[in-house]
Structure formats: structure tokens, C-alpha cells
C-alpha positions as CSV (number, residue, x, y, z in Angstrom):
1,M,25.1,14.3,3.9
2,T,22.8,12.0,1.8
3,L,23.7,11.1,-1.8
4,Q,21.2,13.3,-4.3
5,T,19.9,10.5,-6.9
6,T,17.8,10.2,-10.1
7,T,14.5,8.3,-8.6
8,A,11.5,7.4,-10.9
9,V,8.3,6.7,-8.8
10,I,6.3,4.4,-11.2
11,G,2.1,5.0,-9.8
12,L,0.8,7.9,-8.5
13,G,-1.8,6.8,-6.3
14,S,-2.4,7.7,-2.8
15,M,1.1,6.1,-1.8
16,G,2.9,6.7,-4.4
17,Y,2.4,10.1,-4.5
18,G,3.5,10.9,-1.3
19,M,6.4,8.8,-1.8
20,A,7.7,10.5,-4.6
21,A,6.7,14.7,-3.1
22,S,8.7,12.9,-0.1
23,C,11.6,12.0,-2.8
24,L,11.3,15.2,-4.3
25,R,11.3,17.2,-0.7
26,A,14.5,15.2,0.1
27,G,16.0,17.0,-3.1
28,H,16.2,13.7,-5.5
29,T,15.3,14.6,-9.3
30,T,12.6,12.8,-9.4
31,H,10.2,11.3,-11.7
32,G,6.7,10.7,-11.6
33,F,4.7,8.4,-13.7
34,D,0.5,7.4,-13.6
35,V,-1.7,5.6,-16.1
36,V,-3.8,8.9,-15.4
37,P,-1.8,11.8,-16.8
38,A,-3.5,14.3,-14.9
39,Q,-1.5,12.8,-11.9
40,V,1.7,13.2,-13.7
41,T,0.5,16.9,-15.0
42,R,0.4,17.9,-11.7
43,F,4.0,16.3,-9.9
44,Q,5.2,17.8,-11.9
45,S,3.7,21.5,-11.7
46,E,4.8,21.0,-8.4
47,G,8.7,20.1,-9.2
48,G,8.6,16.9,-10.5
49,A,11.6,15.7,-13.3
50,Q,10.2,16.4,-17.2
51,G,10.7,13.4,-20.0
52,A,9.2,10.4,-20.9
53,L,10.1,6.3,-18.8
54,T,11.3,5.3,-22.2
55,D,14.1,7.9,-22.3
56,V,15.4,8.3,-18.5
57,A,15.5,5.0,-17.4
58,P,19.5,4.4,-18.6
59,K,19.5,7.4,-15.7
60,L,17.7,6.4,-12.9
61,D,19.4,4.8,-9.5
62,A,16.2,3.7,-8.5
63,A,12.2,2.5,-9.6
64,V,10.1,2.7,-6.9
65,V,6.9,0.6,-8.1
66,V,4.4,2.0,-6.2
67,V,1.2,-0.7,-8.1
68,L,-1.5,-1.9,-7.4
69,N,-0.7,-5.8,-7.6
70,A,1.9,-8.5,-8.8
71,A,0.2,-8.6,-12.6
72,Q,0.8,-4.8,-13.0
73,T,4.3,-5.0,-10.4
74,Q,4.9,-6.9,-13.4
75,E,3.6,-5.6,-16.5
76,V,6.4,-2.4,-15.2
77,L,9.6,-4.4,-14.8
78,F,9.1,-6.7,-17.7
79,G,6.3,-6.3,-19.5
80,A,5.1,-4.2,-23.4
81,D,7.6,-1.5,-22.2
82,A,9.6,-3.6,-20.3
83,L,11.5,-1.2,-17.6
84,V,14.0,-3.6,-16.4
85,P,16.4,-4.1,-19.4
86,M,16.3,-0.3,-20.1
87,M,17.8,0.6,-15.8
88,R,21.6,0.3,-16.4
89,K,24.0,-1.6,-14.2
90,G,23.6,-1.5,-10.4
91,A,20.3,0.4,-10.2
92,V,17.3,-0.2,-7.7
93,V,13.8,-1.6,-8.2
94,M,12.2,-0.9,-5.3
95,A,9.1,-3.1,-5.0
96,C,5.6,-1.6,-2.4
97,A,2.8,-3.4,-3.8
98,T,1.6,-5.7,-1.6
99,V,2.3,-9.4,-3.1
100,P,2.8,-13.2,-2.5
101,P,6.1,-13.8,-1.5
102,E,7.0,-16.2,-4.4
103,F,6.3,-13.4,-6.7
104,A,9.0,-11.0,-5.4
105,R,11.4,-14.3,-5.2
106,D,10.6,-14.3,-9.1
107,M,11.0,-10.7,-9.4
108,A,14.0,-10.9,-7.9
109,A,15.7,-13.1,-9.7
110,R,14.3,-12.0,-13.3
111,C,16.1,-8.6,-12.1
112,A,19.2,-10.5,-10.7
113,A,20.1,-11.7,-14.9
114,H,19.9,-8.3,-15.7
115,G,22.6,-7.0,-13.0
116,V,19.5,-4.5,-11.6
117,H,18.8,-5.0,-7.6
118,Y,15.6,-5.9,-6.5
119,L,14.3,-4.7,-2.8
120,D,11.7,-6.2,-1.6
121,A,9.7,-3.3,0.2
122,P,6.1,-3.7,1.2
123,I,5.1,-0.1,2.7
124,S,2.6,0.6,5.7
125,G,1.3,3.6,7.0
126,G,-1.4,5.3,4.6
127,S,-1.5,8.3,2.6
128,I,-1.1,10.6,5.3
129,K,2.4,9.3,6.4
130,A,3.5,8.5,2.5
131,A,3.4,12.7,2.3
132,R,5.5,13.3,5.6
133,G,8.1,10.5,4.0
134,D,7.3,9.0,7.6
135,L,6.2,4.8,6.2
136,S,6.8,1.9,7.8
137,V,9.1,-0.3,5.2
138,M,8.5,-4.6,5.3
139,A,12.0,-5.1,2.9
140,S,14.2,-8.0,2.2
141,G,17.5,-8.1,-0.4
142,T,20.5,-8.9,-0.7
143,A,22.9,-5.4,0.8
144,D,23.8,-4.8,-2.2
145,A,20.0,-4.0,-2.8
146,F,19.2,-1.6,0.4
147,E,22.5,0.6,-0.7
148,A,21.9,0.8,-3.7
149,A,17.7,1.4,-2.2
150,R,18.7,3.9,1.0
151,A,19.0,7.3,-0.3
152,V,15.2,6.7,-1.3
153,L,14.5,5.1,1.8
154,D,15.7,8.2,4.0
155,A,12.9,10.6,2.2
156,T,10.5,8.4,2.3
157,A,10.3,5.7,5.4
158,A,10.4,6.4,9.2
159,T,11.1,2.5,10.0
160,V,12.7,0.0,7.6
161,F,12.7,-3.1,9.0
162,E,15.3,-5.0,7.1
163,L,13.7,-8.9,7.3
164,G,16.3,-11.1,5.1
165,D,19.0,-11.0,2.5
166,S,16.8,-12.0,0.6
167,A,13.9,-11.4,-1.3
168,G,10.1,-11.9,-0.7
169,A,10.6,-12.1,3.9
170,G,9.3,-8.6,3.2
171,S,5.8,-9.7,1.0
172,A,5.9,-12.7,3.8
173,M,5.4,-9.3,7.1
174,K,3.3,-7.9,4.8
175,A,0.5,-10.6,4.5
176,V,0.6,-11.1,8.3
177,N,0.1,-7.0,9.1
178,Q,-2.6,-7.0,5.8
179,L,-4.1,-9.9,8.0
180,L,-4.6,-7.5,11.5
181,A,-5.4,-4.5,9.1
182,G,-8.0,-6.0,7.3
183,V,-9.9,-7.7,9.9
184,H,-8.9,-4.6,12.4
185,I,-11.0,-2.3,9.6
186,A,-14.1,-5.7,9.7
187,A,-14.3,-5.8,13.3
188,M,-14.1,-1.5,13.8
189,A,-16.7,-1.6,11.7
190,E,-19.0,-4.5,13.3
191,A,-18.3,-3.5,16.6
192,L,-19.4,0.2,15.6
193,T,-23.1,-1.1,14.4
194,F,-23.4,-3.2,17.1
195,G,-23.5,-0.8,19.1
196,M,-25.2,1.4,17.3
197,T,-28.2,-1.5,17.9
198,Q,-27.7,-0.4,21.6
199,G,-27.7,3.3,21.8
200,V,-24.3,4.1,21.0
201,T,-23.7,6.2,18.4
202,P,-20.3,6.8,16.7
203,D,-19.0,9.3,17.8
204,K,-19.7,8.3,21.8
205,F,-18.1,4.6,20.4
206,V,-15.1,6.5,18.9
207,E,-14.6,8.7,21.9
208,V,-15.1,5.9,24.8
209,I,-13.6,2.7,22.5
210,S,-10.2,4.6,21.8
211,K,-9.0,5.3,24.9
212,C,-9.9,1.6,25.8
213,A,-8.7,-1.4,25.2
214,G,-10.3,-2.9,22.0
215,S,-9.4,-0.3,20.5
216,S,-6.7,-0.6,17.2
217,W,-4.6,1.7,15.4
218,M,-6.7,1.2,12.5
219,L,-10.3,1.4,14.7
220,E,-9.2,5.2,15.3
221,N,-8.2,6.1,11.7
222,R,-11.3,4.6,10.1
223,A,-14.1,5.1,12.9
224,P,-13.8,9.2,12.3
225,H,-14.4,8.3,8.7
226,I,-17.7,6.9,9.2
227,V,-18.5,9.4,11.5
228,A,-18.0,12.4,9.6
229,G,-20.3,10.4,6.8
230,D,-16.5,11.0,4.5
231,Y,-15.7,8.4,2.1
232,T,-13.0,10.2,0.4
233,P,-11.0,6.8,0.1
234,H,-7.2,6.9,1.6
235,S,-7.7,2.7,0.7
236,Q,-10.2,2.1,-1.0
237,V,-12.7,-1.3,-0.6
238,N,-11.0,-2.6,-3.7
239,I,-7.9,-3.2,-1.8
240,W,-8.6,-6.2,0.9
241,P,-10.2,-9.1,-1.9
242,K,-7.0,-8.8,-3.3
243,D,-4.5,-8.2,-0.4
244,L,-6.8,-10.6,2.7
245,G,-6.6,-13.3,-1.5
246,I,-2.9,-13.5,-0.8
247,V,-2.8,-14.3,2.1
248,L,-6.0,-16.5,2.0
249,D,-3.6,-18.3,-1.2
250,I,-0.6,-18.3,1.2
251,A,-2.2,-20.0,4.1
252,K,-3.6,-22.7,1.7
253,S,0.1,-23.2,0.6
254,A,1.3,-23.8,4.1
255,N,-1.7,-25.9,5.3
256,F,-3.2,-23.3,7.2
257,S,-6.7,-22.6,8.9
258,A,-7.6,-18.7,8.7
259,P,-11.6,-19.2,9.5
260,I,-10.7,-15.0,10.5
261,T,-9.3,-13.8,7.7
262,A,-12.1,-15.6,5.1
263,A,-15.0,-14.0,7.1
264,A,-13.5,-10.4,7.3
265,M,-13.2,-10.9,3.2
266,Q,-16.2,-11.7,2.9
267,Q,-17.8,-8.2,4.1
268,Y,-15.4,-7.2,2.0
269,L,-16.9,-9.0,-1.2
270,A,-20.3,-7.5,-0.2
271,A,-18.9,-3.9,0.0
272,A,-17.6,-4.2,-3.4
273,G,-21.0,-5.6,-5.0
274,M,-22.6,-3.3,-3.1
275,G,-20.8,-0.7,-5.7
276,L,-19.0,0.8,-2.8
277,G,-14.9,-0.7,-4.1
278,R,-13.9,2.6,-4.3
279,E,-14.7,3.9,-1.3
280,D,-12.8,4.8,1.7
281,D,-12.3,0.9,3.1
282,A,-14.6,2.5,6.6
283,A,-17.7,1.5,3.8
284,I,-16.9,-1.6,5.2
285,A,-19.7,-0.3,8.0
286,K,-22.9,-0.1,5.4
287,V,-22.7,-3.6,4.7
288,Y,-23.3,-3.9,8.6
289,A,-26.0,-1.0,8.2
290,R,-27.9,-2.3,5.8
291,N,-28.1,-5.8,7.0
292,A,-29.2,-4.4,10.4
293,G,-31.4,-1.7,9.0
294,L,-29.5,1.3,10.2
295,T,-28.6,4.8,9.6
296,L,-24.8,5.9,9.6
297,P,-23.5,9.3,9.9
298,G,-24.5,11.6,6.3
299,D,-26.2,8.7,5.2
300,T,-30.5,10.3,4.1
């Protein structure tokens, strides 16, 4: 029988909301918090527990932090309304944002000073898998951190990779994943629009290439958004300058050249400069379409 816990999910965006819903579905007492009050109200209307974070923090078994970046993670844990000092000893922080490995190690040390476990636990799989509780988690931390987070991991993930006994290894693996994911989306957009110059329509591109060696998970997931002309953000363009920026910073510190990553980064920056930052990241195709004078599905 799965241990029932009291959990808070901080950050009810597309990924965090799905994780909170998965914890709730698994029978855990689950609080949801977000800077957008409507998200909190929505989650509570669907069964989420009520109460201010300052009131529930001492009762928490786990705090799942699903915010955008390192700065927001640090603000939640040790900022003006610092969560960690309010948590009981033996509780766990499960930190899911894409952050530099050194940052994860620093947060783990600061949490340990308060007797709180820290699981470096970046996630992958997208909003649909988050809602199903089928994420992949690239996790590292002490055995006690894994044990304290086990019920949440069981509720939210189909696959948990246990990558080491200290924080940082999970974030390092996430950086590797994000390098590939970001490059694959950009490469998909480049190939799809290149095909258009040769008379290959986007729908035919998806039909054929998704069954050929040139396919990827990102192609199969994102290219249909372009075909539908639907850029509702499941993962925003704005995520990639941050995540690929982390990759490039790590590469620089390792004296490692990452030219393909750098080229992809420029396309995401161009998309953001076009005002597409809050659109689905498949909208990077609009950069190529603009430069080549192409009209994508749904465009007028």
C-alpha cells in the first residue's frame, strides 16, 4: 500500500498542475500554489487542499517545486517567504526546474542545514504525461531524500532514473536532455520548412518523416502543432533561451564547444524577438517561414 502523504506543489503551470493532479489522484493530501490565483482556485475546485503555504508548510511531507528557473526555485525555498525553514526535519524538497548542477548542490546543502532533504529531480515528458502521472524523472540525492520523495515519485512518474547519491547529477543529465530536445525542435522546424520550399506540405512531411529514420520524439510531438496551425503553449519558446543558455554555460565551464546548440539558441532568440515567446515552441518554424517567405498552415 502506498503511503499517503501531505504534499505541496509550488508552480501550477502546465507541468506542475499535472503533477499536482496526479498526486491528488493517488490519494495524497495535495496543496497547490501559484502566483496566478486562478490556478490555485481551479486546483482547489478539483479537490486540492486549502490553506496558505505558511500554515501548511510545517505539516508537509514533501514540497514539489515546479517553477521556471533557478532564481524562482531559490525564491521559493529561501526568499522573502522562505519555505525550507518552515518545514519539519525529515521532509523533502523535490526540485524539478532545469537548473545548473552547481545550483542544485548549493540548494541541497542549504536544505540539509535545516534538516530538510533535497532531491535534484528535473522532469521530462511534457504536460500530457504530467497529467497522466507518466513523467520521466532524472533524479539524484541521498537515499533518505529518495525515500522521503518515493510516494510523490510513484504518483507522478512512470520512470525514475536514480543517477547518484548527491544533488547535481540529475541536473547534469537534464542539461544533456535539453540540448537534444531543443536542437531537435529547431531541426524539425528547419526540415519542415525546407521541405515546403521543395513542394513537401507540412502534413505530408509528418506522415512520411515520422515513419523514417529522420524522425524524433520531438518531431512527432511538435510538428503536428504546425500542421494544425495551433501554437497553444504546451512548452513555450521562452523556455529554450533559458535551458540552452544553461547548457552553453555548462559547456563553457567544461571548455566544451557546442556549436549546434549555439545555432539552435539563435533561432529561439529570433522567435522571441518576433514576439513568439509565449507561443508553443513549435512556433520556431515561423522564423524559418518568415526568412524564406513561406506561409505556414493557419497563417494568413
